[in-house]
N, C-alpha and C positions, 0 to 999 in steps of 0.2 A: 821764259817767265821774267827774267831779270830786266829785259829791255822795256817791259811795260811800264817801269817806273821812271824811265827817261822822259816820257811825255804822257800826260794824262789822257789827252784825246787822240784817238787814232781813227782813220777812215777805213777804207777797204783793205782787209788782210786777205791772205790767200789761203782759204781752207775749202776744200772741194771733196764731195763724196761721189762715188760712182757706182755693177751687177754681175752675175754669173753663178757658178756653183763651186763649192770647195768642200773639203773634208776636215772636220774638227774631231780630234780624239780627246775625250775626257776621261775621268775616273770611272764613270758609271754609264756614259752614253757615247755613242758614235752618231754623228748627225751629218746631214747634208742640208744646205740652205739655198734659197733662191733670193737674191737681192732684189728689192723692190725700188725704194727711192732713197736718195740722200737729201737730208734736210738743209735748209738755208740758215745761215747764222745771221741773226739780226740783233743788234745791240742798241738800246735806247738810253740816252744819258741826258741829264739835266744840263742845260746850257749855262755856261759860265760868263757869257757876255752880258754886260749890264744893259746893253740896248735891247736885249731880249725880254727885259722886264717891262711889261706894258704900263706906261704912266700916262697915256693919252686920256685926257678927261672925256673925250667923246666915246671912248671904248668902255667907260665905267657907268655904273648905274643900271638899275633893273630895266627901265624903258628902252634904252639904246641896246642893251643886251638882247632883249626879246625881239626888237626890230631886225637886228642882224642875224638872228638865230644863233643860239649858244648851246653849250652842253654843260652838264654838271656830272661830277662823279659822286656816286652814292657813298656816304660816310656812315659810320656806326650811328644808329639812332635816327637816321633819316627815314621819312615816309613821303609819299607823294604830296601829302598836305603841307608838310614842313617845307619841302622843296618849292612848292607853289607859293607859299607865304614869303619865302626868302627871295625868290627870283621873279615872281609875278606880282607880289604885294597882296595877294588874296588867296588864302588856303583853299577856298571853294573853287578855284580854277584848276584844281588837280586833274579833272577829266581831260583838259587840254594836253597835258603832259602824257597821260595814259594813252590817249588816242594816237599821238604821234609815234610813241615807242612800243605800242602793243605788237607782239609778234616778232620784233627785231631780235635777232640772235645775238646774245652778248659773248664776250670772250670766253666765258666759262661753259659755253654751249647751251645755256638756258635762255629763256626768252620771257618777257613780261606777258603774263596772261591773267594775273590776279592783281587788282589795284592795291590790295592789302599786303602784297608780298614782293618786296624788292630786295636785292642782295648788295652787300658791300662790294664796291669795285665796279658796279655796272655804270655804263656811261649813258646818261639820258639826255635826249635833245629837248630843247625848249624853243618853241618858235616853229616856223614852217620847216618842213623836211628839206634838208640840203642835199644837193647831188653828191653822189659818192665820189671817192678819189679817182683821178685819172689813172689808168693802168698803162704803164709804159709797155711798148712792144717788147715782147720777150726776146732775149738775145740767145744765140746758141751757146752751147757749152764752150766751144773753142773761142768764141767772141768774148765770153765772160772771162776765161782764163787769160786771154791776151790783155783784156783791160785790167784785171787784177795784177798781172805781172808788170804792166806799165806803171800802175800806181806804186808798186813796191819799189821799182827801179827809180821813180821820181821822189820817193819819200826821203825826207831829211829830218833828223832829230833836231829839236830846238832846246836850248838851255832853259830850264824851268825855274820856278821859285819854290823854295822849301816851305813846308807847312800845310795845314789842312787835313781833313779826313774824308775818306770815301766810305759811304754807307750803302749797303746792299742788303736785300732780303734773300733768304734761302729756306727751302723746305728740307734740306739735307743737314741733319745734325751729325757731328762726328761720333763714331763708335769707339774709337781708340786714338791715343796720341802716339802709338808705336807705329811708325811709317812702315817698318819692315813686315808687319803683320796686317796692315790695312788693305782691305779689298773693297771698300765702299767709297763712293764719290765724296760723301760728306767729310770723311777723314782725309782723303788724299788731296782734295782741293785745298783744305785748310793747311795741312802739313807741307804742302808745296811752297808755302811762303817761308817755311823754317829751315827746310833742307835743300841741298843742292848736290848735283853730280859733277863729274869731271868735265862733261860737256853739256851743252843745251841746244835745243832746236829753236832757231829764230822764228818768232811769230810772224815776221814780215816776209822773209825769203824762204823759209822752210829748210834752210841749210844748217849744218852742224857748226856750232861756234864754241869757243872756249868758255869753260865755266870755271870750276876750281883748278882745272889744268890750264896752264898758259900756253903750252905748245906740246906737240907729240910728233913722233916719227914711227915708221914701221919697216920691217924687213921686206925684201923684194917678194918673198913668198906670201906676205900678208899674215904671217903667223905670230910674229913677235912685235908687240907694240910697247913703246916706251913713252910714258907721260911725264912732263916736267910740271910740277905744281906750283901754284902761286905761293909767294913767301909772305904775302901781306894779309893772309886770312886768319882770323881767330874765331873760336867758337863763342857763343853768346855769353859764356862765363869768363871770357878773356884768355882761355888757354889757346895756344897756337895749333893750327891745323897742320897735320904732317902726313907723310906717306904711310906712317904706321896706322893711321885711321883708315886709309883705303885698304891696306892689307887686312886689317881686323874686320872691316865690313864684309869683304868677300870670303875670306877664309874661315872666319869665326861665326859669322851670321848667315850669309847667303848660302854657303856650302855646308852649313851645320845641319845635319839630318834631323836633329832634335828640335830644330826651330822651323815652323811652317812658313818660311819666307817665300813670298810670292815671286820674287825675282829669280829663284833657283832654276826654274824651267827655262828662262831666257838664256842662262848661261850654262845649260847642259847641251852640248853640241852633238848633233847626230851626223855621222860621217861614215863613208864606206871604207872598210879595211880590205885592201886588195890581197893581202896575204891569206886571210881567212875567207874572203868572198862574202863577208857578212857585214850588215850595217851595225854600227856600234854607237854607243852614247858615251861621251867623255866630258870631263870638266877641264877648264883652262887652269893654268897656274898663275898665281898672283904673288909678287914679291916686292917689298920695299927695298930698293937698292941703296937709298940713303934717305935723309929726312924729307926730301922733296922730289924724289924720283921713284916711279913705280914701273915694274915691268909685267906685262901680261903676255903669256905664251898660249896661243889657242891650238887646239888639236886639229882644227881644219879652218880654212878661210871662212869668214862670216861677213857677208857684205854689209849688214847694218850694224857692225860692231861699234862704230863711233857713235851712232845714235843710241845704242844701248848704254853707253857710258854716261847717260843722263841719270842713271840709277842713283838714288840718294846715298850719301856717305855719312856714317854715324860716328859719334865720338867714342874712341876707345877708353879714354880716361874715365868716362861716365858709365859705360855699359859693360866693360870687360868683367867686372865682378859679377854682374847679373848672368853673363853667359857661363862663367865658371861654375856658379852654384846652382844653375839650372832654373833660375827664376826670370830669364829674359822674356818668356812668353807672357808673364804677368806684369812685366815692367812697363811703365808709361801707359797704364790703362786709363780709361776715361775719368777715373776718380783721382788721378794724379794731380798734384798741384801743378798748374801750367808752368810755373816758374822753373820746374825741374826738367822741362823738356828743352834740351839744348841742341841747337843746330848752328849752321853758319849763315843762314839766309837773311834776307833784308828785314824780316820782321820776326818778333817773338810773340807769344801769347801773353797778353797783360791780364786778361780777365775772361772767365768763362762762367756764364750762368745758364745751366741746362734748361733748354726749352725757351730761352729768352734771347741771349746775345753772346757773341764772341767778339773780343776786341783784340786786334793785333797792333802792337806798338812798334815803331821804327827802331831798327837796330842802329845805334849811333856809331858803331864801329864797323859797319859794313864796308867791304873792300872796294866796291865798285864806285867810280867817279864819273861825272859827266865830262864833256869836252872842255869845260872851263875849270875843271878840278874840284867841283862841288861834290860833296859826299851825297850818295843816293842811299835809299830812295828819297824823293821829295816829300811824300806824304808822311805825316806824323802817325796817322792811325788808319786802319781799315776795320770797319765795324760790320759784322754779319749779324743781321737781325733774323732770328729763327721764327718762322711763321708756319702755321699748320697746313697751308695748301696753296696752290698756285693762284687761286683767286685772291687770297690775302696778300700774296706777293705783289700782284698787279695793283691791288687797292693801296698798298703802302707806297708804291711808286707815285701813283696819281695823286695821293695826298701829300706828297713831298716828304715822306718819312725816309725814303731811300733815294739814291742818286742814279742807280743803274738797274735796268730790267732787260732781260733777254726775251724777245718778242717771238711768239709763235705765229704761224701762218694765219690761224684764226683771229689773232689779236691785231695783226697788221692793218687790215682794212679799217678797223675801229679807231686805232691810235694814230694813223698817218695824218688825218686831217686836224688832229688836236695839237700838233707840235708847236705852232706859234702861240696859240692861246694858252696852252699849259706850260710853255717855256721848257720844252725838251727837244732833242734832236735824235732821230733814228738813223743809225749808221748801218747800211746793208753791207755785210761782210762777205757775201757769196755763200756757196754751199759749205756745210761743215761735215764732220765725220759721222754724225748720227745717221743711222739707217733703219729702215724697217725691212724685215725679211721673214720668209716662211722657213721653218725648220722641219726636216724629215728625220725622225729618230730611226736609225738603222742598226741599233744595238741588238745583236742576236741573244744576249745574255738573259739571265733570270735574276730576280730580286732574291738575295740569300735569305732575307727574312721571311718572305712569304712563299717562295718557290715559284711565284708567277713570272711569266716572261715580261720584260720591260715593254715589249711591243707585241700586239696580237699577231699571230703568225700570218694571217692574210694581209694585214697592214705592212708587216715587215717585208713581204714579197713585193707589194706595191712600191713602197719607198725605195727599195733596193733596185728597182727597174729604172734604168737611165732614161728610157723612152717615155715612161710615165712622168718622170720629173721634167722632161722637156715639154710635154704636153701641158703640164701645170704652168710652166714658165710662159708659154705662148698664150695661155688663157687669162693672164693677169693684165688688166688694163692699167698700166702704170700712169698713163697720161691723165686718166680720170681721177686717179688717186691724187695726183699732184694738183689738179685743177679744183677738185671739189672738196677734198679733205684738207689739203694744205694751202688752199686758196692761192695756188700758183707759186708759192714760195717753197718749192722743193724741186729736185731734179731726178729724172730717171736714172737708175744705177745699173751698170752692166758687168761689174766685176767687184770682187772684194777689195781691190786695191784702187783707191781713188787718186785723181790727179794731184791731190794734196800731198801724196807721198813722194812727189818729185820724180827722181830717177827710177824709183821702184814701180812706177805706174806704166803699164802697157795699154795704150789706147786701142790696139788692134786685137780685140778679143771678140769672140762670137757673141752676137746679140740675139736674144730671143724676143723679137718684137711681138706686140699684141696681135694675135692672129688666131681667131677661134676656129677658122676653117682648117688651119694647119694643125691645131691641137686635136681636132676631131680625126683628121687624116692619120695622125700618129697613133691615136688609140685604136682606130680601125685596123691599122697595120699589125697590131699585136693581138688582135682578136678580142678586144674588150668592147663589146657591142651591147646594145639594148635588145635582149632576146624576147622580152615579154611585153614590150610596148608601154612600160610605165614611165618612160622618160629617164631612167637611170641605167647606166651601162653596168654590165657584170664582167668580171674577169673570167679567165679560162675555166675556173672551178665554179663559176656561178655565183661568186660573192659580189655583192653590191658595194 
């Protein structure tokens, strides 16, 4: 996260999603899933180049705009008549606009069918219909990864200029300012600007890099890790950051059974005890050796340990009293004065207006510097405008109220040809971690409140049958989902670990390709056939 402030504009980063099946154990459900597709990350940003601002006189004026065919973005209060008056010089020419745009599916999935009903954010064409954007020949996943890695290897940071603000819209409003308790995106994305861990994952290379810890080493058996902390870090209130804060975070918050800390499960290690012949769960020990050295002793080797050290660290001098008196779970709730939320990160919350906006202000004492020794971050502010829905988010971007918009597959074909005219740039970042998948609930338990089973007995038998799940996997046409639902901007996924996970990704996994004949063959083999000719198979007990 920190490196994003070194350079405002980035091109292709490496984030890739990929399919298979796995088991997830929860408090009330046990599930199996089939991975369908991984989504593409698209980022659209307003251009900062002055040459992108059209000043050509031939490109201005209603007559030239109509001759060349132009588009308009529907704003609050717009009607086809007002748009015709503004761009065609005659409100009675609205049928021309209606005829061109009737039935064209907009980014929100709706289409113009009633001349008296248009929606904010819709993009309407004026003039003759223009050809659609050229679609580049799709590249294979291996080719994509090779290209993204080459981009990453060739990327170089540039020294920037301090100042300015970045404005973006969001539909996710924070539910809490207490990062340790946060489990919603609105809260975690906001608080990620305020809090840091000992390590961080590079957005560019996906490798572990130093965060609040400057260096570290580990024992040969991988059980003892020693972290040496930065000595130039202070909390937002000016107090020094020390190893005691790390000790406090793990021992008094994360491992405190009276606090519902989400990170606790990450640091509960399951390992096999050879003496008892049983699997056990144990916690690591965390100890501050001095003011800037922390030792972690694990009960068993844990491959992603360094990555897990990105867990946020909290200020002992602020929160210790709340832990001791049992009020931590109500500390830093959403009604808290944002000035009281203290971290070490590059920004702090300057203003929060529920339902309207959140303003993050630059931390003037942030520890990170650029190559020229200038203090980071460069930006003075980050402004989050809270909007009711995705349609409003897109409309705000197109009306230049915000600087950044994350583009869905449905929106890409519509927005791609508008880049030069609307003065923005779309950066294709490759697949991201977002995935769609089917879930089979195989929890055999019952609801303690009602006494009813979580899953009907016949469904439980189906879902627990591996061959049934394999048949389902073969019956899903992922390619069509990618082409028709995501407009080509998604990737078929074959396991729960994507190439974005770096060394944790194994490309040599079994693939369940779309094959209806294979699916039927599997179901036939387990005796699930259509016995009454109604087109629906029955299981061995006659259940449809």
